[in-house]
N, C-alpha and C positions, 0 to 999 in steps of 0.2 A: 504494500500500500504506500501511497505517496506520503513523504514526511511532512511534518509541520514546518513551514518556512518562517523563520524569525528574523526580524530586523532589530539590531541593537543600536540605541541612540543614547550615548553617555559621554559627557565631556571629560571625565577623569580617566586618564590612560590606563592605570592599573586596574580600576574596576571594569573598564571596557574589555581588557584582555581576559580578566577572570570570568566575566559573563560569557565571552566567546568560547572559552575552553569548557565551561560548565555546560552550555547549550549544545556544543558540538559533541559532547560525550553522551548526550541523551539519545537513547536508541531510536526515537521517533522524530527527532528534530534536525533541521539543517539551518545553519546561519546563512542567510541570503544577503546580508549587508551589515557593515559596522560603521557607525558615523559618530562624529564628535559634537554635532548640534542638529537641531531640527531642520534647518535650511538644507544641509547636505542630504539628510534623509528624504526630505520632500522632493528635492531635485532628482534624486536617484529613483524614487518610487514612480514619479511621473514618466520616467523613461522605461523602467522594467516591469512595473506593476507586480513584482514578485514578493508578496508578503501575505502570510496568514495571521501573523501576530507582530505587533509593534511593541517592543520592550523599551520604554523610554524614561529617562530621568526627567524631573520637572524643571529644576534650576539649571539652565544652560545658557551660554552666550549666543548671540545672533538670533536664535529662535528657541524659546523654551518648549518644554514638553506639552503643556496644555494648548499652546498656539499650534504646535504640530498636529495634535489630535484634531483640532477644529479645522485646520487647513486640509488634512487628509479626508475628513468627512465631506467637506465642500467639494473636493476633487473626485469623490465617488468611491473611496476606499470603504469596504464593508467588512473587513476582518476584525480581529479582537485587539485590545490594548492591555498592556500590563504597565503600570506606572510605578516608578521608583522615586524615593525621596529620602534625603537625610533629615528632613524637617518634619517632626511630628506635629504638623500644623493643621488644625481643623479646617481652615479656609481652603487649603490645597485639597484636602480630602473631599470637601463639599464640591469643589469645581470638578474634580476627577469623576465623582459619582454622577454629577449632572451630565457629564459627557459619556456616561454609561460604559466606563472602563470595566474590564473583566476582573481586575484586582488592583489593590493599592498596597505595594510592598515597601517596607522601611529598610533603610540601610542601617547597619550592615545586613546583607541579604542572607536570609535563612535558605541554605542550599536545598534542603529537603522540601521546604515549602514551595520553592520555585520549581523544582523537578516535578512535584506532585501537580502543581497548577498547569505546567506545560503538558503533562500527560492527559489531564482533563480536557484541555483545549484540543489536543490531538484526537481524542476520542469524539469530541464534539464535531471536529472537522470530518471524521470518517462517517459519523452518523448523518451529517448534512450531505456528504457526497453520496451516501447510500440512498438518501431520500431523493436527491436529484436524479439519480439513475432510475429509481422506482417511478418517479413522476414522468421521466422521459419515456420509459417503457410503457407506462399506462397511456400516455398520449399516442404512442405508436399503435398500441392495441386498439384504442378508440378510433383512430383514423382507419384502421383495417376493418373494424366492425361496421363503420358507416359505409364502407365501400363494398361490403359483401353483398352478393346477389345469389339468387337460387341457381345460377348457371356456373357455380364454382366447380372447376374440373377436378376429377378424382386424381389427376396427375399433378395437381397444383395445391397440395395440402401442407406445404412447409409452413404456412401461416399458423397452423395449430401449435407449432413448437414454441410460439411466443407465449403460450398460456400454460398454466400448471395442469397436470394430469388429474383426472377424477370426474365426478358427476357435475353436470351443469344444468341450469334451469333458465328458461326464457319466459318473458311475458312482455306485454305492451300495456302501458298506461295511456289510455286514449282520452283526450280532452273533448268533451261534448260541446257542440255548438261553438267551436273555436272562432270561426270567422264572424258569426253573429255577435259574439261577445266583443270581438275586436272592432266591429263597425259601430257599435252603440256606446262604447266606453271612450273616455278621454284617452288619447294616445299615450300620454305620460303615465297616467294612472294604470292603464292596461299593461304597459311594459314593466312598471314597478311591481304589479301583482304577478306577472309571469316570472320576474326575477325572484319573487317571494316563493313561488312554487318550486323553482329550481333549488333555492336555499333549503326549503323544507324537505325536498326530495333527498338532497345530499345528507341532511341530518338524519332522516329516517333510515336511509340505507346504511349509514355509518353506525347507527344504533343496533342494527341487526347483524352486520357483517364487517369484516376488516376491509381496509381500503384496497387490499390486493385481491379481494374476492368478489368484487362487483364492478360492473361497467354499465353506464347508462349513456344514452345519446338521443338527440332530437332527430326523428327520422323523416321529417318533412311531410308526414301524413297526419299531422296534428296529434302525434303520439310520442311518448317517451319509450324507446326501446330499452330493455333491461336484460342483462345476463348476469347470473349469480353462480359462483362456484361453491358447492355445498354438498355435504353428505346427508343432509336432512331429506328424507324421501318425499316430503310434502311441504312445499313452501307457499301453497295457495293462501293460507290464512295470513301470512306475512304480507303477501302482495295485496290482498284485499284490505288489510289494515292500513297499509301505506296510502292506498287510494282514498280510503275514508278520511284519514288525517288531512290529506291535501285538499279534499273536497270541503271538509269542515272548516279549515282555517283560511281558505281563499274563496274568491267568488267563482272559481272554476269548478266544474264537476268532472270527475275522472272515473272511468270504468276500466276494469282489468280483463285482458284476455287470459284464458286458462294457460298457465305456464306449461311448457313441455320439458320433460326430463330427458337429457341427452347423455348417454353413456359414451358416445363418441362425438367429439367436438366438430368433426368434419360434417356432421348433420346440421350444424347451425344455419347455413344458408337456406336449406330446405325448411327448417323449423320457422325461420323468420318469415319466409314466404307464406307458409301455412297460417301464421298469426295475422299477417296482413289480410288474408282472405277472411279469417274469422271475424276480424273487425268489420269488414264489409258486410258480414252476415248478421251483424247486430242491428235489429230494426231501430229506427229512430223512435224515441219515446212518444213523440207527438203522433206517430202513425199507428200506434198500437190501439186497436179497438177492443174495448172490454168484451170478452167472450160471454160474460154473464148476461149481456143484453140480448143474446140470441136464445132461441128455443133450446130445450133440453136435447132434442134430436140433433140439432146442429152441433151442440157442444160434444155430444157423444161421438158423432162422426169425425169431428176434428181430432178428438182424443184418440180414436182408432187409427187415424192416419199418422199421427205423430208417433204412436206406439209402433206402428208397422216399420217406420224408418229407424227408430231407436233399436229395435230388435231384429231388423231385416226379416220380418215375417209379413208377407204380403198377401196371404190367403183371403183376408177380409177387406183388402184395399178397394177392389172394384165395386163392391156393394156399398161401401162407405162413400165413395165418390159419386155413385149414382144417386144415392139419397141426398147428398149435399147439393148436387146440381139441381135437383127438383126443388129443394127448399129455397136456396139462395136466388135462383132464377126468377122466382115469383115475388121477391121482396121489393124490387124497384128502388133499391138504395145503393146505387152504383158506387158512390164514394166510400161508404162504410164497408161495402163488400170488397172493394179493391184493397183497402187498408187491411182488412181481416185476412184475405188470402195472401197478400204480400207477406204479412207477418208469419202466417202459417207456413208458407213456402220457405221463408228464410230459416225458420226453426227446423224444418225437416232437412234442409240442405246443410245446416250447421251440424246436425246429428250424424250425417254421413260424410262430412267433408274430409275427415282424416282417413277414410277408406278409399276415396276416389282420387284419381290423378288431379293435380292442380289445374291443368288446362280444362278438364271437364267441369270442375267446380266453378271456375271463372265463367265458363261458357253458360252454365245453367243459371248462374247469378245474373248475367247480362240478359238472358232470355226472360227471366222473371221480371226484371226491371222494365224491359220493353213491353211485356205483356200487361203489367199493372199500370203502365203509363199511357196505354192506348184508350181511345174513346170508342168502345164497342157496345152494342146492345147487351143488356144484362146476361141473357142466355148464352150469347157467343163468348162473352168474357169468361163465364164460369166453365164453359166447354173447353176454352183454350187453357185454363188453369188445370182442368182435368187431364188434358193431353200432356201438359208440362209435368204433372205429377207422375203419370205413367212412364214418361221418358226417364225421369229421375229414378224411379223404381227399377226400370230396365238396366240402367247403368249400375245400380247396386247389385242386381242379380248377376250381371256380367262380371263385376268385380269379385263377387263371392265365389263364382265358379272358377275364376282364375286363381283364387287363393287355395291351391292344393299343392301337393308335393312337387308337381311338375313345374310350378312357378319358379322354384329355385333353379331347376335344370334349364328352363328357358332363359332365365336371367344370366346364368353362367354361359350359355350359348351366345347370347347377345354380347356379353363382355369379351369372350374369345374372338368374336368377329370384329371387335372394335378396339382391340388393345392399342393400336397405333393412333387412335383418335382421342380428342380431348372430351371423353365422355363424362357425363355428370350423373349423380345419383338420380336426378329427375328423369333422365333419359332411360336409365336401366329400369326404374320403377314404372315408368310409363309403358315400357315394352311388355310388362306383365300386368298392366292395368291396375296399379296400386298407387296410393299416396306415398311419397318418399319416406317419411318417418315410419309409417306403418310397414312399408316394405322392408326397411332396414331392420326393424325389430323382428319381422317374420323371417328374414334371411338368417339372422344370427341365431334365432330359436332353432332353425332346422340345420344349421351348419356349424354352430359353435364358433363362428368367426364373423367379423364385421365385413361389410361390403368392401370397404377401403383395404382391409387386410388381404382379402381374396384378390382384388384387382392388382394390388401391389405385388403379391406373390406371383401371379400369373405373368405380369410384365417382366419381373426379374428373372423368372425361369426362361422366358423367351429371349431376354437379353443374354443370358448365359449361353444359350444355343447359338446365338448370332456371334458372340465373342469366340466360341469354340470352333465354329464351322465356316466363318466368313472372314474376309479381310477388311470389313467395314470399320471406319474410324469410330471412336467412342461417341463422338457427337452424332454420327449417323445411326449408331445403335440406339442411343437415347431417343432420337426422334422416331425411330422405327417402333419403339415400345411406348410411345405417347408422351415423352418428356421433352419439352422444348428448352428447358433449363439444364444444360449439361452439368453444371456444378451441383445442382440439387440431385440429379440422377446419380452422379458419382458418389455423393455423400450417402444417399439411400442404398446404393449397391454395396458400398463398404460396410454400412451398418448391418446389412443382412448377410453378407458373405464373409466379412473380415478382410476382403481384398478390394483395392481400387480396380475398376474395370480392366485397365491395362495390365495390372499385376495378375489378375485372374486369368487373362488370356495367356500370359507367359507360363503359368503353372499348368495349363491344360495342353500345351504344345510339346 
C-alpha cells in the first residue's frame, strides 16, 4: 500500500533533522519534503502537490505555521496537519483547532506519541483510499446496470465479474402519475420533492443493506430500478415497506413490482425486461371499475376466467366467456365495460407473463390496448375481447406443451447450431417458447447447470477442437466460438483449462 507522504516544516536545524530521521524510520511513512519556513513549503507544494500530512512548527520566520495552514487550505490542499510548538500557549492552541488540525504537539516531541499519530493518519488514508475505490467501483457498476438490455449476449458476460457472487433480487419502484404531478406542481417544489424521494430512498436502502449490497438507478420509465445482493429468500416485505415510506413522506405515490430472485446474475437483463412488462401490466387506478357493481353472474364468470389463467386450467373458459358476452353485450355501458375488460385482461396477462416469451406478452398487451381503445358497438367489442382471451389461452396451452423434457434437448440443439453467434438467453428461451427467467430455472432443474455454464462449456470444447485440429489464429478461434473479445476469450479459456489458448495448442501437438 502507498505510504503516508509527510512534509516537515521546522526552522530549527537539529529538530528538523531529528523529525526527518524519526518519520523516515516509520514503516508506513515517506518524507516528501523538508523546509525551514512556511514560504518554502508553500512554494514546493504548489509545484509537486505531494503531501498527505503537513508537520509544521508554529513560530517560524518568513511565514509561520498557522499562515501556512491557511494558505494551503486556500490553495486546495485537503490533507491533514500536525502542529508543533515550544509554547504552551492557549491562543496558539485555539487558532490551530479553529483550522481543524489533526493534532497539536508540544516540544520536546514525544516520539511514541508522534509515531502513534502518524500510524492513525496512515490508517485513515488507507480507509479513505479504500472508500474511493469502492465508490468508483459502484459508479462503474451503476453505469453498467443502466446500460443493460435484454439483448445481452451469452458470450459477453464478463460484466458479472464486477459484482460479488451469490443471490440477487430485483424490483422496480414505479412513480404513479409522474408527468401529471410534474405538470401541476411548481417546478422548484417538484424537483425538491423528487430530491427528497431520492434522499429517503438512499436512507431506507442503507437501513436494510450495506452500501456494497444494493444498487439503484432512475430508469427513464418513471421508475427506480433496484438490485439487492442478499441471502434472504424473501425481500418483498422490505421492498413494499420502502415504497410505503416514500409514499407516506412525499407527495409521490410509489408501487412495487414483484422482485425476482436471481441465482445467476447473467439473468439480470432478462429479469429487468420482464419487470418493465409487469409495470405495463398494472392497470391505472382510475381505470379500475368496481366489480361489485356488476351482477353476481358477471363476477362469477370473471373469477372463473382469472382462475383459469392462474392455474392454466381452461376447461370452463369457453362457457364463462359465452355467459359474459351475453350479459355485458346487453348493458349498453361501453365505457364501464371497456375499463372492466381492460383490467381483467391485464390481470390475466400478468398471471401468465412469466411463462410466455417476452415478445408474445408485449404483443398481447398492445392488442389489448388497441382493442379497448376502439369505438365499437357493445356486442362487437365484447366478441373481440372474447377472441383476444382465447388467443391468450392458446399461447398458454402452447407454452405448457413445450414445457416437457424435450424442451431442454431442443434448447441444446439451438445452442449447438448457434455457438458462433452472439446468442442471448431470450433467443434460446424463445426457441422453446418460454419466458427467459422461467426457462433458465427449468433448464437448471433438468440439467443441474445454468444456461450460461452449458453454453460456455460447449464453446470451449469447440475451441479446443479448433486449436487441436486447425491452424486458425487465436483471434479466429475466439470469433468462431462466439467471442469477439479475444482477451476475454483467452482469460475464460485459461480459467477453464489452466492453459492460454496458444499454450494449449502446443501441449496437444
